[in-house]
C-alpha beads as a LAMMPS data file, in Angstrom:
LAMMPS data file: protein, C-alpha beads

292 atoms
291 bonds

1 atom types
1 bond types

-500.0 500.0 xlo xhi
-500.0 500.0 ylo yhi
-500.0 500.0 zlo zhi

Masses

1 110.0

Atoms # bond

1 1 1 0.000 0.000 0.000
2 1 1 2.829 2.419 0.796
3 1 1 4.290 1.996 -2.679
4 1 1 0.919 2.692 -4.258
5 1 1 0.298 5.821 -2.166
6 1 1 3.731 7.067 -3.209
7 1 1 2.730 6.640 -6.848
8 1 1 -0.246 8.923 -6.225
9 1 1 1.638 11.522 -4.182
10 1 1 1.006 14.995 -5.536
11 1 1 -1.782 13.947 -7.894
12 1 1 -4.405 16.679 -8.214
13 1 1 -6.274 15.498 -11.269
14 1 1 -7.340 12.403 -13.186
15 1 1 -7.721 12.051 -16.930
16 1 1 -10.072 9.214 -17.848
17 1 1 -10.338 7.415 -21.144
18 1 1 -13.918 6.467 -22.004
19 1 1 -14.079 3.447 -24.322
20 1 1 -12.737 0.388 -22.540
21 1 1 -12.611 2.192 -19.192
22 1 1 -16.165 3.413 -18.600
23 1 1 -17.975 1.356 -21.224
24 1 1 -17.594 -0.990 -24.166
25 1 1 -19.283 0.363 -27.282
26 1 1 -21.379 -1.832 -29.520
27 1 1 -24.879 -2.582 -30.687
28 1 1 -27.490 -0.469 -28.967
29 1 1 -24.836 1.947 -27.725
30 1 1 -22.826 -0.599 -25.781
31 1 1 -22.726 -1.409 -22.082
32 1 1 -21.061 0.119 -19.027
33 1 1 -18.121 -1.824 -17.616
34 1 1 -19.209 -3.358 -14.286
35 1 1 -18.488 -1.000 -11.400
36 1 1 -17.499 1.953 -13.589
37 1 1 -20.558 4.109 -12.859
38 1 1 -19.967 3.801 -9.124
39 1 1 -16.209 4.261 -9.504
40 1 1 -16.666 7.544 -11.361
41 1 1 -19.167 8.756 -8.781
42 1 1 -16.677 8.065 -6.012
43 1 1 -13.875 9.770 -7.915
44 1 1 -16.005 12.884 -8.358
45 1 1 -16.724 12.946 -4.630
46 1 1 -13.000 13.187 -3.936
47 1 1 -10.885 16.336 -4.032
48 1 1 -9.378 15.351 -7.391
49 1 1 -10.160 17.183 -10.617
50 1 1 -11.621 14.902 -13.283
51 1 1 -11.613 15.236 -17.061
52 1 1 -12.389 12.773 -19.844
53 1 1 -9.868 12.407 -22.648
54 1 1 -11.132 10.312 -25.549
55 1 1 -10.309 9.452 -29.144
56 1 1 -13.956 8.655 -29.893
57 1 1 -14.584 9.582 -33.536
58 1 1 -17.780 7.736 -34.434
59 1 1 -20.041 9.798 -32.165
60 1 1 -20.258 13.541 -31.711
61 1 1 -19.298 14.788 -28.285
62 1 1 -22.930 15.572 -27.505
63 1 1 -24.153 12.137 -28.562
64 1 1 -21.388 10.420 -26.591
65 1 1 -22.194 12.347 -23.421
66 1 1 -25.915 11.660 -23.865
67 1 1 -25.230 7.947 -24.198
68 1 1 -23.035 7.877 -21.094
69 1 1 -25.538 9.863 -19.034
70 1 1 -28.239 7.396 -20.076
71 1 1 -26.001 4.625 -18.682
72 1 1 -25.836 6.467 -15.363
73 1 1 -22.495 8.272 -15.608
74 1 1 -22.049 11.716 -14.068
75 1 1 -20.551 13.510 -17.077
76 1 1 -21.129 16.752 -18.970
77 1 1 -20.076 17.845 -22.434
78 1 1 -17.686 20.541 -21.201
79 1 1 -15.723 17.905 -19.242
80 1 1 -14.784 15.984 -22.404
81 1 1 -11.740 16.526 -24.592
82 1 1 -12.626 14.960 -27.955
83 1 1 -10.745 14.997 -31.286
84 1 1 -13.459 16.275 -33.652
85 1 1 -13.987 19.681 -31.949
86 1 1 -10.216 20.036 -31.524
87 1 1 -9.703 19.324 -35.231
88 1 1 -12.286 21.938 -36.232
89 1 1 -10.345 24.584 -34.300
90 1 1 -7.147 23.633 -36.122
91 1 1 -8.856 23.727 -39.529
92 1 1 -10.229 27.213 -38.875
93 1 1 -6.937 28.536 -37.483
94 1 1 -4.952 27.297 -40.475
95 1 1 -7.499 27.975 -43.192
96 1 1 -7.690 24.302 -44.148
97 1 1 -10.549 22.897 -46.200
98 1 1 -10.793 19.164 -45.574
99 1 1 -11.832 16.210 -47.610
100 1 1 -13.585 14.232 -44.871
101 1 1 -13.101 10.487 -44.510
102 1 1 -15.149 10.168 -41.342
103 1 1 -18.108 8.394 -39.765
104 1 1 -21.535 9.938 -40.348
105 1 1 -21.922 10.120 -36.569
106 1 1 -19.456 13.031 -36.313
107 1 1 -20.250 14.797 -39.570
108 1 1 -22.347 17.332 -37.654
109 1 1 -19.196 18.468 -35.812
110 1 1 -17.830 19.745 -39.156
111 1 1 -21.013 21.516 -40.249
112 1 1 -19.387 24.973 -40.035
113 1 1 -16.212 23.913 -41.873
114 1 1 -15.652 24.825 -45.538
115 1 1 -15.051 21.587 -47.461
116 1 1 -14.976 23.051 -50.968
117 1 1 -11.816 22.595 -53.038
118 1 1 -10.050 20.501 -50.330
119 1 1 -6.454 21.270 -49.385
120 1 1 -6.137 18.530 -46.763
121 1 1 -7.656 15.222 -45.713
122 1 1 -9.187 14.511 -42.299
123 1 1 -9.484 10.844 -41.409
124 1 1 -11.304 9.355 -38.434
125 1 1 -12.762 5.987 -37.445
126 1 1 -15.097 5.765 -40.424
127 1 1 -16.197 2.199 -39.718
128 1 1 -17.992 0.693 -42.693
129 1 1 -17.137 3.794 -44.752
130 1 1 -13.535 2.562 -45.005
131 1 1 -14.188 1.186 -48.480
132 1 1 -11.598 0.979 -51.250
133 1 1 -13.422 3.729 -53.111
134 1 1 -13.359 6.112 -50.150
135 1 1 -9.752 5.338 -49.226
136 1 1 -8.667 5.804 -52.826
137 1 1 -10.462 9.150 -53.059
138 1 1 -8.590 10.379 -49.967
139 1 1 -5.357 9.116 -51.538
140 1 1 -6.097 10.991 -54.774
141 1 1 -6.831 14.258 -52.943
142 1 1 -3.513 14.045 -51.073
143 1 1 -1.505 13.163 -54.176
144 1 1 -2.889 16.188 -56.056
145 1 1 -1.675 18.632 -53.397
146 1 1 1.738 20.309 -53.528
147 1 1 1.946 20.177 -49.728
148 1 1 -0.358 17.343 -48.662
149 1 1 -1.759 17.544 -45.142
150 1 1 -3.284 14.473 -43.510
151 1 1 -4.964 14.943 -40.129
152 1 1 -5.867 11.807 -38.197
153 1 1 -8.321 11.847 -35.298
154 1 1 -6.270 9.609 -33.054
155 1 1 -4.059 6.821 -34.310
156 1 1 -5.276 3.789 -32.399
157 1 1 -4.629 0.301 -33.735
158 1 1 -7.817 -1.285 -32.450
159 1 1 -10.490 -1.003 -29.762
160 1 1 -12.973 -3.311 -28.103
161 1 1 -16.704 -3.492 -28.710
162 1 1 -19.135 -5.903 -27.124
163 1 1 -18.790 -8.106 -30.217
164 1 1 -14.980 -8.224 -30.057
165 1 1 -11.895 -6.284 -31.151
166 1 1 -12.360 -3.745 -33.965
167 1 1 -9.752 -2.263 -36.307
168 1 1 -9.219 1.439 -35.550
169 1 1 -8.302 4.479 -37.636
170 1 1 -4.548 4.032 -37.160
171 1 1 -4.361 1.155 -39.654
172 1 1 -5.998 3.254 -42.383
173 1 1 -3.917 6.315 -41.530
174 1 1 -0.775 4.198 -41.908
175 1 1 -1.955 3.055 -45.345
176 1 1 -2.316 6.652 -46.563
177 1 1 1.010 7.628 -45.006
178 1 1 2.722 4.780 -46.833
179 1 1 1.018 5.358 -50.164
180 1 1 1.587 9.127 -50.165
181 1 1 5.000 9.195 -48.495
182 1 1 3.825 11.596 -45.795
183 1 1 3.310 11.622 -42.032
184 1 1 -0.087 12.381 -40.531
185 1 1 -0.708 15.040 -37.933
186 1 1 -2.496 13.343 -35.033
187 1 1 -5.252 15.179 -33.175
188 1 1 -5.970 12.902 -30.245
189 1 1 -4.017 10.518 -28.086
190 1 1 -1.039 9.956 -28.014
191 1 1 -0.225 13.448 -29.399
192 1 1 1.361 15.571 -26.626
193 1 1 -0.621 18.671 -27.572
194 1 1 -3.882 16.799 -27.058
195 1 1 -2.973 15.860 -23.488
196 1 1 -1.714 19.380 -22.820
197 1 1 -5.010 20.910 -23.947
198 1 1 -6.869 18.670 -21.481
199 1 1 -4.484 19.593 -18.671
200 1 1 -4.935 23.284 -19.432
201 1 1 -8.700 22.885 -19.098
202 1 1 -8.105 21.310 -15.680
203 1 1 -5.655 23.988 -14.582
204 1 1 -2.946 21.530 -13.513
205 1 1 0.572 20.560 -14.590
206 1 1 1.479 17.214 -16.129
207 1 1 3.295 15.977 -13.012
208 1 1 0.100 16.554 -11.028
209 1 1 -2.040 14.289 -13.224
210 1 1 -2.582 10.598 -13.818
211 1 1 -4.083 9.074 -16.964
212 1 1 -6.310 6.007 -16.687
213 1 1 -6.862 4.048 -19.884
214 1 1 -6.867 0.657 -21.552
215 1 1 -4.490 1.514 -24.427
216 1 1 -0.821 0.906 -23.617
217 1 1 0.305 3.131 -26.518
218 1 1 -2.302 5.890 -26.786
219 1 1 -3.158 6.303 -23.100
220 1 1 -0.157 5.084 -21.107
221 1 1 2.712 5.824 -23.473
222 1 1 1.270 9.149 -24.590
223 1 1 0.681 10.318 -21.025
224 1 1 4.148 9.287 -19.889
225 1 1 5.779 11.227 -22.715
226 1 1 3.958 14.299 -21.415
227 1 1 5.346 13.814 -17.919
228 1 1 2.157 12.335 -16.510
229 1 1 1.695 9.169 -14.530
230 1 1 -0.461 6.456 -16.058
231 1 1 -2.526 3.478 -14.991
232 1 1 -3.657 0.771 -17.395
233 1 1 -6.942 -0.918 -16.562
234 1 1 -7.497 -4.584 -17.356
235 1 1 -10.709 -3.914 -19.216
236 1 1 -11.411 -2.887 -22.802
237 1 1 -8.587 -3.742 -25.190
238 1 1 -6.148 -4.863 -22.460
239 1 1 -4.555 -8.168 -23.466
240 1 1 -3.553 -10.522 -20.672
241 1 1 -0.259 -11.822 -22.015
242 1 1 1.243 -8.401 -22.606
243 1 1 1.424 -8.705 -26.389
244 1 1 0.794 -4.987 -26.739
245 1 1 3.503 -3.697 -24.439
246 1 1 5.779 -2.356 -27.197
247 1 1 8.364 -1.420 -24.597
248 1 1 5.952 0.709 -22.537
249 1 1 5.448 -0.016 -18.845
250 1 1 2.442 1.502 -17.057
251 1 1 2.916 2.862 -13.575
252 1 1 0.392 0.272 -12.438
253 1 1 -2.257 -1.946 -13.894
254 1 1 -5.727 -1.570 -12.474
255 1 1 -8.357 -4.217 -12.118
256 1 1 -12.027 -3.698 -12.850
257 1 1 -13.056 -0.348 -11.345
258 1 1 -14.661 -0.786 -7.952
259 1 1 -16.099 1.708 -5.475
260 1 1 -15.259 -0.381 -2.428
261 1 1 -11.460 -0.744 -2.708
262 1 1 -9.065 2.166 -2.366
263 1 1 -5.323 1.799 -2.998
264 1 1 -4.313 4.516 -0.583
265 1 1 -2.778 4.294 2.855
266 1 1 -4.528 7.494 3.923
267 1 1 -7.751 6.302 5.596
268 1 1 -9.273 9.787 5.592
269 1 1 -7.883 10.886 2.232
270 1 1 -9.662 10.938 -1.106
271 1 1 -10.271 7.387 -2.282
272 1 1 -8.943 6.187 -5.625
273 1 1 -11.579 3.855 -7.058
274 1 1 -9.474 1.741 -9.410
275 1 1 -8.052 -1.221 -7.517
276 1 1 -4.345 -1.865 -8.209
277 1 1 -3.856 -5.504 -9.115
278 1 1 -0.109 -5.849 -8.356
279 1 1 0.239 -7.643 -5.005
280 1 1 -3.475 -8.426 -5.099
281 1 1 -5.013 -11.907 -5.329
282 1 1 -7.983 -10.573 -7.285
283 1 1 -8.192 -11.443 -10.980
284 1 1 -10.461 -9.736 -13.512
285 1 1 -13.191 -11.725 -15.199
286 1 1 -11.875 -13.709 -18.147
287 1 1 -8.219 -13.207 -17.224
288 1 1 -5.974 -16.160 -17.986
289 1 1 -3.912 -15.541 -14.857
290 1 1 -0.698 -14.807 -16.730
291 1 1 -0.930 -11.088 -16.078
292 1 1 -0.955 -11.143 -12.277

Bonds

1 1 1 2
2 1 2 3
3 1 3 4
4 1 4 5
5 1 5 6
6 1 6 7
7 1 7 8
8 1 8 9
9 1 9 10
10 1 10 11
11 1 11 12
12 1 12 13
13 1 13 14
14 1 14 15
15 1 15 16
16 1 16 17
17 1 17 18
18 1 18 19
19 1 19 20
20 1 20 21
21 1 21 22
22 1 22 23
23 1 23 24
24 1 24 25
25 1 25 26
26 1 26 27
27 1 27 28
28 1 28 29
29 1 29 30
30 1 30 31
31 1 31 32
32 1 32 33
33 1 33 34
34 1 34 35
35 1 35 36
36 1 36 37
37 1 37 38
38 1 38 39
39 1 39 40
40 1 40 41
41 1 41 42
42 1 42 43
43 1 43 44
44 1 44 45
45 1 45 46
46 1 46 47
47 1 47 48
48 1 48 49
49 1 49 50
50 1 50 51
51 1 51 52
52 1 52 53
53 1 53 54
54 1 54 55
55 1 55 56
56 1 56 57
57 1 57 58
58 1 58 59
59 1 59 60
60 1 60 61
61 1 61 62
62 1 62 63
63 1 63 64
64 1 64 65
65 1 65 66
66 1 66 67
67 1 67 68
68 1 68 69
69 1 69 70
70 1 70 71
71 1 71 72
72 1 72 73
73 1 73 74
74 1 74 75
75 1 75 76
76 1 76 77
77 1 77 78
78 1 78 79
79 1 79 80
80 1 80 81
81 1 81 82
82 1 82 83
83 1 83 84
84 1 84 85
85 1 85 86
86 1 86 87
87 1 87 88
88 1 88 89
89 1 89 90
90 1 90 91
91 1 91 92
92 1 92 93
93 1 93 94
94 1 94 95
95 1 95 96
96 1 96 97
97 1 97 98
98 1 98 99
99 1 99 100
100 1 100 101
101 1 101 102
102 1 102 103
103 1 103 104
104 1 104 105
105 1 105 106
106 1 106 107
107 1 107 108
108 1 108 109
109 1 109 110
110 1 110 111
111 1 111 112
112 1 112 113
113 1 113 114
114 1 114 115
115 1 115 116
116 1 116 117
117 1 117 118
118 1 118 119
119 1 119 120
120 1 120 121
121 1 121 122
122 1 122 123
123 1 123 124
124 1 124 125
125 1 125 126
126 1 126 127
127 1 127 128
128 1 128 129
129 1 129 130
130 1 130 131
131 1 131 132
132 1 132 133
133 1 133 134
134 1 134 135
135 1 135 136
136 1 136 137
137 1 137 138
138 1 138 139
139 1 139 140
140 1 140 141
141 1 141 142
142 1 142 143
143 1 143 144
144 1 144 145
145 1 145 146
146 1 146 147
147 1 147 148
148 1 148 149
149 1 149 150
150 1 150 151
151 1 151 152
152 1 152 153
153 1 153 154
154 1 154 155
155 1 155 156
156 1 156 157
157 1 157 158
158 1 158 159
159 1 159 160
160 1 160 161
161 1 161 162
162 1 162 163
163 1 163 164
164 1 164 165
165 1 165 166
166 1 166 167
167 1 167 168
168 1 168 169
169 1 169 170
170 1 170 171
171 1 171 172
172 1 172 173
173 1 173 174
174 1 174 175
175 1 175 176
176 1 176 177
177 1 177 178
178 1 178 179
179 1 179 180
180 1 180 181
181 1 181 182
182 1 182 183
183 1 183 184
184 1 184 185
185 1 185 186
186 1 186 187
187 1 187 188
188 1 188 189
189 1 189 190
190 1 190 191
191 1 191 192
192 1 192 193
193 1 193 194
194 1 194 195
195 1 195 196
196 1 196 197
197 1 197 198
198 1 198 199
199 1 199 200
200 1 200 201
201 1 201 202
202 1 202 203
203 1 203 204
204 1 204 205
205 1 205 206
206 1 206 207
207 1 207 208
208 1 208 209
209 1 209 210
210 1 210 211
211 1 211 212
212 1 212 213
213 1 213 214
214 1 214 215
215 1 215 216
216 1 216 217
217 1 217 218
218 1 218 219
219 1 219 220
220 1 220 221
221 1 221 222
222 1 222 223
223 1 223 224
224 1 224 225
225 1 225 226
226 1 226 227
227 1 227 228
228 1 228 229
229 1 229 230
230 1 230 231
231 1 231 232
232 1 232 233
233 1 233 234
234 1 234 235
235 1 235 236
236 1 236 237
237 1 237 238
238 1 238 239
239 1 239 240
240 1 240 241
241 1 241 242
242 1 242 243
243 1 243 244
244 1 244 245
245 1 245 246
246 1 246 247
247 1 247 248
248 1 248 249
249 1 249 250
250 1 250 251
251 1 251 252
252 1 252 253
253 1 253 254
254 1 254 255
255 1 255 256
256 1 256 257
257 1 257 258
258 1 258 259
259 1 259 260
260 1 260 261
261 1 261 262
262 1 262 263
263 1 263 264
264 1 264 265
265 1 265 266
266 1 266 267
267 1 267 268
268 1 268 269
269 1 269 270
270 1 270 271
271 1 271 272
272 1 272 273
273 1 273 274
274 1 274 275
275 1 275 276
276 1 276 277
277 1 277 278
278 1 278 279
279 1 279 280
280 1 280 281
281 1 281 282
282 1 282 283
283 1 283 284
284 1 284 285
285 1 285 286
286 1 286 287
287 1 287 288
288 1 288 289
289 1 289 290
290 1 290 291
291 1 291 292
């Protein structure tokens, strides 16, 4: 317990991923991860600042918040850092007119953006819209530009839905990078500027924050490169045998979120509702046991 409390020393704020931490998306909007509603409620009752940092790019920020509130989560739209609104700000600041390869669910976020005569491509998790025709059109737009700009809303490899693992935008972004000989600008995790914008909204420094997520690269690695601490939960896309480590070590791995266990040695201090599984006999549902 002492080691764990030392890991949290000086923490004033928590950044929470959404998919794979609070809920698993899927048919009918998905389902909350057991214990996550109560865990968030307990976290918000503490003295810690809380903000949600997501790469969700199939739902608008408003739709995502509405879905989570329907599941019972205490969350508001102004607490969420999401890539689509952040991308719109960049497009306006730089006078960019995008060709959009995106999901229909976030098209409303770009309603005020000029898309005539495109001088860049914006790619997001387009789901079933990732057809050859649509990918090739994005490729053609980029190849016709003297200075091609590709903006990717996150660069995740995959995520978890209730039906299983799903290929994410990163694989398609890599294809366009390779074909066009360019490097995408990432708006979303693990881009440092994305984390910094969330921290600025919270009014805290990176060393005062901890990121909780299920993605070893986007959440844990990205946060660590910004000087933050990070905790990887064993829900969502977490893989038991550590196949995704890629040389990144989280500060701790959390079990399923629970409102009744607190990994702090301060009995009267603010509780931290994600149970640390190191030195704990508890195993998450479906775990093979190799990761304890």
